[in-house]
N, C-alpha and C positions, 0 to 999 in steps of 0.2 A: 627575827627578832623585831620587836616593834615598839611605841613609845611605851607601853606599858613595861616592857622588858628593862629599856634605858630607866625609868623612873625606878623600878624594883632594884634595879641593882643601884643606883645612888643612895635609895634609901637603906638597903643593906650595909652599904658601904660607910653611909654616915653613922649608922648604930655600931658597927664595929670600932670606927674611929674617935667617937666622942663619947659613947654610953659604955662601953665594955672595959673595965679595969683588970684586966686578967694576965697574969705575969707564966708564959709558956717556958720559962728557964732559957731563953736565948734559942730556941727553936724556931719560933715565928714572931713576929713585931705585928701585933693585930692592927696595931692604928695605921701600919705603914699599907698592910692590905686593905684598911679600909679605904686611906685613899686612894689606893689604886681601883678599886672596885668603883669609887665614886666620879674618877675620872672616866672609866669605861661606860658608866653609866651617861655621861653628858655627850660623851662620843656618839653610843649607839641611839640617843633621844636625836640629836643633831642630823645623823644620818637618816633615820627615819623620816625626820620632817622635810628633809630635801627629796626623798625619795616621793614622800607623799604629794608634795607640791610639785614634782617634775610629771605627773600621770598625764597622761592626754587623751582626749575622749575624740572618737573616731565619729562622724555623722554619715551613713551611708543612706541614699535616697533612690529609689528605683520607680521609673514612670514609665507605664505602658501605654501607648495611643494606638491609634488607626488610622494611618495615611487615607485620607480621603480621595486621592488621586489614584492610586494603586490598588487600594483595599490592604496593604500590607500591614501587618503589625510590626510599630517601631516602639523599641525597648531603649529608654535613656537610663544610664546610671551615673550617680554623682557621689563622690567621696571626698569629706573635706574633714581634713584635721586641725582640731580646734586647741592644740597643745600650746600654738604660740611660740615665742622663742625660748630657748634655755635658757637656766639662771646663770645671771652673771654673778 
């Protein structure tokens, strides 16, 4: 699920909570279901934002050179994690 799913759940919940006026004879309260869907949409939206901002980028560099004294090939690999500190 992502940001779009959270927004969709929130909108569907808002429609059920505020726009639908239907009596189901005590089987289900659509207004309560709407509030539950709205809360679930907000939670999914916030979790999606947290995961989106916690993504890390990894940069890898490989350099090959020839040692002039011995004539051997030297390969240097460097990896850096640009993710920074986790969200506090």
